C-alpha positions in Angstrom: 209.9 -16.4 110.3 208.1 -13.5 111.8 209.0 -12.7 115.4 206.1 -12.0 117.7 206.1 -8.7 119.5 206.1 -8.5 123.2 203.8 -6.3 125.3 205.0 -5.6 128.9 202.2 -5.1 131.5 203.5 -3.5 134.7 201.8 -5.1 137.7 201.6 -3.7 141.2 199.1 -3.7 144.1 197.2 -0.8 142.6 193.6 -1.5 141.4 194.6 -0.2 137.9 196.7 -3.3 137.4 193.6 -5.3 136.5 192.8 -2.9 133.7 196.5 -3.0 132.7 196.3 -6.7 132.2 193.0 -6.6 130.3 194.3 -3.8 128.1 197.5 -5.7 127.3 195.5 -8.9 126.5 193.3 -6.8 124.2 196.3 -5.4 122.4 197.8 -8.8 122.0 194.7 -10.0 120.3 194.9 -7.3 117.6 198.5 -8.1 116.7 200.5 -11.3 117.0 202.1 -10.5 120.4 202.9 -12.1 123.7 202.1 -10.5 127.0 204.7 -10.4 129.8 203.4 -9.4 133.2 206.2 -7.7 135.2 206.2 -7.0 138.9 209.0 -5.0 140.5 209.5 -6.0 144.1 211.2 -3.5 146.3 214.2 -4.8 148.2 215.1 -3.8 151.7 214.7 -4.6 155.4 213.2 -1.4 156.6 210.0 -1.5 158.6 208.2 0.4 155.8 209.2 -2.0 153.1 208.4 -5.0 155.1 205.0 -3.5 156.1 204.1 -2.8 152.5 205.2 -6.2 151.4 202.8 -7.8 153.8 199.9 -5.4 153.3 199.9 -5.6 149.5 201.0 -9.1 148.9 197.5 -10.5 148.4 196.7 -7.8 145.8 199.9 -8.4 143.9 199.4 -12.2 143.9 195.8 -11.7 142.8 196.9 -9.5 139.9 199.6 -12.0 138.9 197.1 -14.8 139.0 194.9 -12.9 136.6 197.8 -12.4 134.3 198.5 -16.2 134.3 194.8 -16.9 133.5 195.0 -14.9 130.3 198.1 -16.8 129.3 200.7 -14.1 130.1 204.3 -14.9 131.0 204.9 -13.7 134.6 208.3 -12.2 135.6 209.4 -10.7 138.9 212.5 -8.6 139.4 213.9 -6.9 142.4 215.2 -3.4 142.7 215.1 -0.1 144.5 214.2 2.0 141.5 210.9 0.8 140.0 211.1 2.8 136.7 214.8 1.8 136.2 214.0 -1.9 136.7 211.1 -1.7 134.2 213.2 0.0 131.6 216.1 -2.4 132.1 213.8 -5.5 131.7 212.0 -4.0 128.7 215.3 -3.4 126.9 216.6 -6.9 127.7 213.3 -8.6 126.7 213.0 -6.4 123.6 209.4 -5.4 124.2 207.7 -3.0 121.8 204.9 -1.7 124.1 204.7 -1.0 127.8 201.3 -0.8 129.5 201.3 0.9 132.9 198.5 2.1 135.2 197.8 5.6 136.5 196.0 5.9 139.8 193.6 8.7 140.7 193.7 8.0 144.4 196.2 6.6 146.8 195.9 3.7 149.1 199.1 4.0 151.1 202.7 5.1 151.0 203.6 2.3 148.5 201.1 3.4 145.9 201.8 7.1 146.5 205.4 6.5 145.6 204.3 4.9 142.3 202.1 7.7 141.1 204.9 9.1 139.0 205.8 5.8 137.3 203.8 6.5 134.2 205.2 10.1 133.8 208.8 8.8 134.3 208.4 6.0 131.8 207.1 8.4 129.2 210.0 10.8 129.8 212.8 8.2 130.0 211.8 5.8 127.1 212.3 6.8 123.5 212.2 3.5 121.5 209.3 1.9 123.3 205.6 2.9 123.2 204.1 3.6 126.6 200.4 3.1 127.1 198.8 4.6 130.3 195.7 3.0 131.6 193.7 4.9 134.2 192.4 3.2 137.3 189.0 3.3 138.9 189.0 5.2 142.2 186.1 3.1 143.5 188.3 0.0 143.4 190.3 1.1 146.4 189.4 -0.3 149.7 190.2 1.0 153.1 192.7 -1.1 155.0 192.5 -1.5 158.8 195.0 0.8 160.6 196.0 -2.0 162.9 197.7 -3.8 160.1 200.1 -0.9 159.6 201.8 -2.0 162.7 203.2 -5.0 160.8 206.9 -4.7 160.5 207.3 -2.2 163.4 208.4 -4.7 166.0 212.0 -3.8 165.5 211.3 -0.1 166.0 211.8 -0.1 169.8 215.1 -1.9 169.4 216.2 0.7 166.9 215.4 3.5 169.2 217.3 1.9 172.0 220.3 1.5 169.7 220.0 5.2 168.7 219.8 6.5 172.2 222.7 4.3 173.3 225.0 5.4 170.5 224.1 9.1 170.8 224.7 8.8 174.6 228.1 7.2 174.0 229.0 9.9 171.4 228.1 12.5 174.0 230.3 10.9 176.7 233.2 10.6 174.3 232.8 14.2 173.1 232.7 15.4 176.7 236.0 13.6 177.3 237.5 15.1 174.2 236.3 18.6 175.1 238.0 18.3 178.5 241.4 17.6 176.9 241.1 20.5 174.5 239.6 19.2 171.3 237.8 21.7 169.1 234.1 21.7 168.2 234.9 20.4 164.7 236.3 17.2 166.1 233.2 16.8 168.4 230.9 17.3 165.4 232.7 14.4 163.7 232.1 12.1 166.7 228.4 12.7 166.3 228.5 12.1 162.6 230.2 8.8 163.1 227.5 7.9 165.6 224.8 8.8 163.0 226.5 6.6 160.4 226.8 3.7 162.9 223.1 4.0 163.8 222.0 4.1 160.1 224.1 1.0 159.4 222.8 -1.0 162.4 219.2 0.2 162.9 218.1 1.6 159.5 217.3 4.8 157.7 214.5 6.1 160.0 216.7 5.7 163.1 219.5 7.5 161.2 217.2 10.5 160.6 216.2 10.6 164.3 219.9 10.3 165.3 220.8 13.2 163.1 218.3 15.5 165.0 219.3 14.1 168.4 223.0 14.7 167.6 222.4 18.4 166.8 220.3 18.8 169.9 222.9 17.0 172.1 225.7 19.2 170.7 223.7 22.3 171.4 222.7 21.2 174.8 226.2 20.0 176.0 228.8 22.1 174.2 227.4 25.6 173.2 227.0 28.5 175.6 224.9 28.6 177.6 225.4 25.0 178.3 222.7 22.6 179.4 220.1 24.7 177.5 218.8 24.8 174.0 219.4 28.5 173.8 222.1 29.8 171.5 223.9 33.1 172.1 226.4 32.9 169.3 224.6 33.1 165.9 227.6 31.4 164.3 226.5 28.1 165.9 223.2 28.3 163.9 225.1 27.7 160.7 227.0 24.9 162.4 223.8 23.2 163.5 222.3 23.5 160.0 225.4 22.2 158.3 225.8 19.4 160.9 222.1 18.4 160.4 222.4 18.4 156.6 225.6 16.5 156.6 224.2 13.9 159.0 221.0 13.5 157.0 222.8 13.2 153.7 225.4 10.7 154.9 222.6 8.8 156.6 220.6 8.7 153.4 223.7 7.7 151.4 224.6 4.9 153.8 221.1 3.7 153.8 221.1 3.4 150.1 224.4 1.7 150.0 223.2 -0.7 152.7 220.0 -1.4 150.6 222.0 -1.9 147.4 224.3 -4.3 149.3 221.2 -6.3 150.5 219.8 -6.4 146.9 223.2 -7.5 145.5 223.6 -10.2 148.2 220.1 -11.6 147.4 220.7 -11.5 143.7 224.1 -13.2 144.2 222.4 -15.9 146.4 219.8 -16.6 143.7 222.5 -16.7 141.0 224.7 -19.0 143.1 221.7 -21.3 143.8 220.9 -21.6 140.1 224.6 -22.1 139.2 225.0 -24.8 141.9 221.9 -26.7 140.6 223.0 -26.4 137.0 226.5 -27.6 137.8 225.2 -30.5 140.0 222.9 -31.6 137.2 225.6 -31.6 134.7 227.9 -33.9 136.8 225.3 -36.7 137.3 223.6 -39.2 135.0 220.4 -41.1 135.6 217.0 -39.9 136.7 217.5 -40.9 140.4 220.8 -38.9 140.5 219.0 -35.9 139.0 216.3 -36.2 141.6 218.8 -36.4 144.5 220.7 -33.3 143.3 217.4 -31.3 142.8 216.0 -32.1 146.2 219.4 -31.4 147.9 219.6 -28.0 146.3 216.0 -27.1 147.1 216.5 -28.0 150.7 219.8 -26.1 150.8 218.3 -22.9 149.5 214.7 -22.9 150.9 215.5 -24.6 154.2 212.3 -26.6 154.2 210.9 -30.0 153.0 211.4 -30.8 149.3 209.2 -33.2 147.3 209.4 -34.9 143.9 206.4 -36.4 142.2 207.5 -38.5 139.3 204.2 -38.5 137.5 200.6 -37.4 138.2 199.9 -37.4 142.0 196.2 -38.2 141.2 197.3 -41.5 139.5 199.2 -42.8 142.5 202.6 -41.2 142.0 204.0 -41.1 145.5 206.5 -38.3 146.3 210.1 -38.8 147.2 210.6 -36.5 150.3 213.8 -34.8 151.3 214.0 -33.0 154.6 216.9 -30.9 155.9 217.9 -34.0 157.9 217.9 -36.4 154.8 215.5 -38.5 152.8 212.3 -39.9 154.2 209.6 -42.1 152.8 206.8 -40.4 154.6 204.2 -39.6 151.8 203.4 -36.0 152.5 199.8 -35.0 151.8 198.7 -38.6 151.5 196.3 -40.8 153.5 197.7 -43.2 156.1 197.5 -46.1 153.6 199.4 -44.3 150.9 196.3 -43.6 148.8 195.5 -40.3 147.2 193.9 -38.0 149.7 191.5 -35.8 147.6 190.7 -33.7 150.7 194.2 -32.5 151.3 194.9 -29.0 150.0 198.6 -29.6 149.5 197.8 -32.8 147.5 195.2 -30.9 145.5 197.8 -28.2 144.7 200.2 -30.8 143.4 197.6 -32.3 141.1 196.5 -28.9 139.9 200.1 -27.9 139.1 200.5 -31.2 137.1 197.2 -31.0 135.2 197.4 -27.2 134.4 201.2 -27.1 133.8 201.5 -24.0 136.0 203.2 -23.2 139.3 200.9 -22.8 142.3 200.9 -23.0 146.1 201.9 -20.7 148.9 200.4 -17.2 148.4 198.9 -18.0 145.0 195.2 -18.4 144.4 193.5 -20.9 144.5 195.9 -22.5 147.0 197.2 -19.4 148.8 196.9 -21.1 152.2 199.3 -23.9 151.3 202.8 -23.9 152.8 204.6 -25.2 149.6 205.3 -24.1 146.1 204.4 -26.7 143.4 206.2 -26.3 140.1 205.5 -28.6 137.1 208.5 -30.1 135.3 207.7 -29.0 131.7 209.4 -30.6 128.7 208.8 -30.9 125.0 207.0 -34.2 125.6 204.7 -32.9 128.3 204.7 -32.6 132.1 207.3 -35.0 133.6 206.2 -34.5 137.2 206.0 -31.9 140.0 208.7 -30.4 142.1 207.6 -29.0 145.5 209.3 -27.2 148.4 208.1 -26.0 151.8 208.7 -22.4 152.6 210.7 -22.1 155.9 208.8 -20.7 158.8 211.4 -17.9 159.2 210.6 -16.5 155.7 207.6 -15.6 153.6 206.4 -16.8 150.2 207.2 -14.1 147.7 206.9 -13.8 143.9 210.7 -13.8 143.8 210.9 -17.1 145.5 208.2 -18.4 143.2 210.1 -17.3 140.1 213.3 -18.9 141.4 211.3 -22.1 142.0 210.1 -22.1 138.4 213.8 -21.6 137.3 214.8 -24.6 139.4 212.0 -26.7 137.9 213.0 -25.7 134.4 216.6 -26.8 135.0 215.5 -30.1 136.5 213.0 -30.7 133.6 215.8 -30.0 131.1 218.1 -32.5 132.9 215.4 -35.2 133.0 214.6 -34.7 129.3 218.3 -35.0 128.6 218.5 -38.3 130.5 215.4 -39.7 128.8 216.8 -38.8 125.4 220.1 -40.4 126.3 218.3 -43.5 127.4 216.3 -43.8 124.2 219.4 -43.2 122.2 221.2 -45.9 124.1 218.3 -48.3 123.6 218.3 -47.5 119.8 222.0 -48.2 119.7 221.5 -51.6 121.4 218.7 -52.5 119.0 220.9 -51.5 116.0 223.8 -53.5 117.4 221.6 -56.5 118.1 220.2 -56.4 114.5 223.8 -56.2 113.2 224.9 -59.1 115.3 221.9 -61.2 114.2 222.6 -60.5 110.6 226.3 -61.4 111.0 225.4 -64.6 112.8 223.0 -65.7 110.1 225.7 -64.9 107.4 228.4 -66.7 109.4 226.3 -69.8 110.2 225.0 -70.0 106.6 228.6 -70.0 105.3 230.0 -72.4 108.0 227.1 -74.9 107.6 227.5 -75.0 103.8 231.1 -76.3 103.9 230.6 -79.3 106.3 227.3 -80.2 104.7 228.9 -80.2 101.3 231.7 -82.5 102.6 229.1 -84.8 104.2 227.1 -85.0 101.0 230.1 -85.6 98.9 231.5 -88.3 101.1 228.1 -90.0 101.2 227.8 -89.9 97.4 231.2 -91.5 97.0 230.1 -94.3 99.5 227.0 -94.9 97.5 228.9 -95.2 94.2 231.4 -97.7 95.7 231.1 -101.4 95.0 232.1 -104.3 97.2 235.5 -104.5 95.5 236.5 -101.0 96.8 239.2 -100.9 99.4 237.9 -100.9 102.9 240.4 -98.3 104.0 238.8 -95.7 101.7 235.4 -96.4 103.3 236.9 -95.8 106.7 238.5 -92.5 105.5 235.3 -91.2 104.1 233.4 -92.3 107.2 236.0 -90.4 109.3 235.4 -87.3 107.2 231.7 -87.6 107.7 232.1 -88.0 111.5 234.5 -85.1 111.7 232.1 -82.8 109.8 229.1 -84.0 111.8 231.0 -83.5 115.1 231.8 -79.9 114.1 228.2 -79.2 113.3 227.2 -80.7 116.7 229.6 -78.5 118.5 228.3 -75.4 116.6 224.7 -76.3 117.6 225.7 -76.9 121.2 227.4 -73.5 121.3 224.4 -71.8 119.9 222.1 -73.6 122.4 224.4 -72.7 125.3 224.4 -69.0 124.3 220.7 -69.0 124.0 220.3 -70.7 127.4 222.7 -68.4 129.2 221.2 -65.2 127.8 217.5 -66.1 128.2 215.5 -65.2 131.2 213.5 -68.4 131.6 215.9 -71.4 132.2 218.2 -71.3 135.2 221.6 -72.8 135.9 221.5 -76.0 137.9 224.3 -76.1 140.5 225.6 -79.5 141.6 228.9 -80.5 143.2 231.0 -82.3 140.6 234.6 -83.7 141.2 237.3 -82.2 139.0 238.6 -85.7 138.0 235.2 -86.8 136.7 234.7 -83.5 134.8 238.1 -83.7 133.0 237.7 -87.4 132.3 234.3 -86.9 130.7 235.7 -84.1 128.5 238.7 -86.1 127.3 236.5 -89.1 126.5 234.1 -87.0 124.5 237.0 -85.4 122.5 239.0 -88.6 122.1 239.0 -88.5 118.3 239.6 -84.8 118.1 242.6 -85.0 120.4 244.2 -88.1 118.9 246.6 -86.2 116.7 248.0 -84.1 119.6 249.9 -84.8 122.8 247.5 -83.9 125.5 248.9 -83.7 129.0 246.4 -83.3 131.8 247.5 -82.2 135.3 245.0 -82.8 138.1 245.1 -82.0 141.9 246.4 -84.9 144.1 243.3 -84.7 146.3 239.7 -85.0 145.3 238.2 -81.5 144.7 234.5 -80.9 144.2 233.1 -77.7 142.7 229.5 -76.5 142.6 228.7 -76.1 138.9 226.4 -76.9 136.0 228.5 -79.9 134.6 227.1 -79.7 131.1 228.0 -76.0 130.7 231.5 -76.3 132.2 232.2 -79.3 130.0 231.2 -77.0 127.1 233.8 -74.4 128.3 236.6 -77.0 128.4 235.6 -78.5 125.0 235.7 -75.1 123.4 239.1 -74.2 124.9 240.6 -77.6 123.8 239.1 -77.3 120.4 240.6 -73.9 120.0 244.0 -75.3 121.1 243.7 -78.1 118.5 242.8 -75.7 115.7 245.8 -73.5 116.3 248.4 -76.3 116.9 250.2 -78.5 114.5 249.8 -82.2 114.5 251.8 -83.8 117.3 252.1 -80.6 119.3 251.7 -80.6 123.1 248.4 -79.3 124.6 248.4 -78.9 128.4 245.3 -79.0 130.6 246.3 -77.9 134.1 243.8 -77.9 137.1 245.0 -76.3 140.3 243.2 -76.2 143.6 243.4 -72.8 145.3 242.1 -71.9 148.8 238.8 -70.5 147.6 238.6 -71.6 143.9 239.8 -74.1 141.3 241.6 -72.9 138.2 241.5 -74.6 134.8 244.2 -73.6 132.2 244.5 -74.8 128.6 247.8 -74.0 126.9 248.7 -74.8 123.3 251.9 -74.7 121.2 250.5 -72.4 118.5 251.5 -68.9 117.5 249.7 -67.3 120.5 247.5 -64.2 120.6 248.3 -61.0 118.8 248.7 -58.2 121.4 246.0 -56.2 119.7 243.6 -59.1 120.0 243.8 -59.7 123.7 241.2 -57.1 124.7 238.7 -58.3 122.1 239.0 -62.1 122.4 235.8 -62.6 124.5 233.6 -60.5 122.3 231.0 -62.2 120.2 231.9 -63.0 116.6 235.5 -61.9 117.1 237.8 -64.4 115.2 241.2 -62.7 115.8 244.0 -62.1 113.3 245.9 -65.5 113.5 243.8 -67.7 111.2 244.7 -71.1 109.7 242.9 -73.4 107.4 240.8 -74.9 110.1 239.9 -71.6 111.7 237.9 -70.5 108.7 235.1 -72.5 110.3 235.1 -70.3 113.4 232.1 -68.0 114.0 233.8 -66.2 116.9 231.3 -67.5 119.6 233.5 -70.0 121.5 235.3 -67.7 123.9 232.3 -65.4 124.2 230.2 -68.4 125.4 233.0 -69.5 127.7 233.0 -66.1 129.4 229.2 -66.0 129.7 229.2 -69.4 131.4 232.0 -68.7 133.7 230.5 -65.3 134.7 227.2 -67.1 135.4 229.1 -69.3 137.9 230.6 -66.3 139.6 234.0 -67.0 138.3 236.5 -65.2 136.0 238.4 -66.0 132.8 241.4 -64.5 131.1 243.6 -65.1 128.1 247.4 -64.5 127.8 250.4 -65.7 125.9 252.4 -68.5 127.6 256.0 -67.8 128.5 257.3 -70.7 126.4 255.1 -69.7 123.5 251.6 -70.5 122.5 248.2 -69.3 123.9 247.0 -69.8 127.4 243.3 -69.4 128.6 242.6 -69.8 132.3 239.3 -69.7 134.2 238.5 -69.9 137.9 235.4 -71.3 139.6 234.7 -70.5 143.2 234.5 -73.4 145.7 231.2 -72.0 147.1 228.1 -71.4 145.1 227.5 -67.6 144.3 224.9 -66.3 146.8 221.5 -65.6 145.1 222.6 -66.7 141.6 220.5 -69.3 139.9 220.7 -68.0 136.4 222.9 -65.7 134.3 221.9 -62.0 134.4 222.5 -60.2 131.2 
């Protein structure tokens, strides 16, 4: 397998970025290569950085949109050193070519600072080819000067902080001078003030504070005092050193502060991605994945989060999560919930789904939108759209867009995992159903063969008999035929009951039946079967009626009594105890057989489980009796359990509620 090369196109607000993108696409056509468009976003809170971020955002987003149109992969990184960030990304991404623009004219301080990017890349990269693409000077456009005031609103506050701290330093220095402190100590007071101003107000205010500190020291503490004239030339060197130290410390602190801001923001993004990944790993089900995704989006971005589970144009309504919780208000839809083709937010959601690309705030053609819309991409296609509203206190940046795409990728991966798990579970159910069906057919074929052979043999003997044959032999053969036919009838009834319980069409008919009538009917129907045993029924003294489907509950009791007969010797005692409780009636059948093996107790109510204790008669068992009993009892809202009796033997007890289960008319699988 041949790995495709990667071509890194460096994108900025400069007009040459368009030529950089086209040149990278041209190079990618000549060789099998992928184009990666990289934009380095300067970090910091200084007025200059904020001003440039606002002034050049439209140009940067326009260039990044062009990169996406040619099919390039877009990446945004943050840093204070543009060249260092480019080289670091290029080494991590293992690119073979870097394409960078060279500008002939400048369009502001931001682009002036980038004029040496090409030269530095050539000088500092040895293993990567650097291609320099010149820009067209005519592409630059003059920008209104009034926009340069953007980001300077904090400047008066910074000047006020500067004057206040320099004044405080001057007062403290005057106090120290009055008690005999030397000039070196006073200089340190002003240096501390400069550091504090740089930390609180910023780099520009720190530079101003450095100059004001030198002037204040000259004005207040050198002879002649209260003038800027200096008689002692030694103070000139003091002023120079003081100014240099103040400027250098201010610059260093400004850089440390900037790096701290960058590190904090990177840490916030890393923590946000980690929280989402951890949250998605701890939940199962698409709804739980949706809840976690929306919660994390609201938590990080602070605005409204939306989830479209499908194509918005085909009626997929969004689930909306606000900072105050979930709401069903269909954002971007008409009042009747229909698709609103005229709404730009809704159009952006549809565009993101159909084009499988992130769009929205600050990105053409939906730059005016207030939300990011990121498609949920998987190997099977687009699963939906994830959207988030940018908080009013922040601005839409390429960095936020990249993080949104990362979030969408994590969510899409979790959704695909859930769908694969669901398909895998469905396949397991189908395989198990097929296995059970085959087992049932084999078991029934075997169990039907034995009684049918007995019936056929007995009937043949009867046909061959003449009138002189003993009448007792006829009765014996007829009894065998009746026994075999009764067993076949019970098997068919069990199968019909199982089909009735597990089907969706017929329901359970609840009618109040007295316990005495129910037990009497069961004992009458099983009279021949119970004759060899000592059956002892125990009924409540008062009349108790229970809402039930009498036919199904009779089937339960007949199955339990038949099991007791099959595992008990002739003449053994079989107890049927019915006890009235405050809210239910319990039915318990206890035999005198060997009881249940401990390892069988947890499997007794599974279909086709026949247990370990088998006798000659139990060879007929298919393993459906107790499973059918449990299904019927569950459908009545009751419970059933099996245990070993204290005096020996097996005991099976089920309880039926005295009140009909609310809302239950049929068994739910």
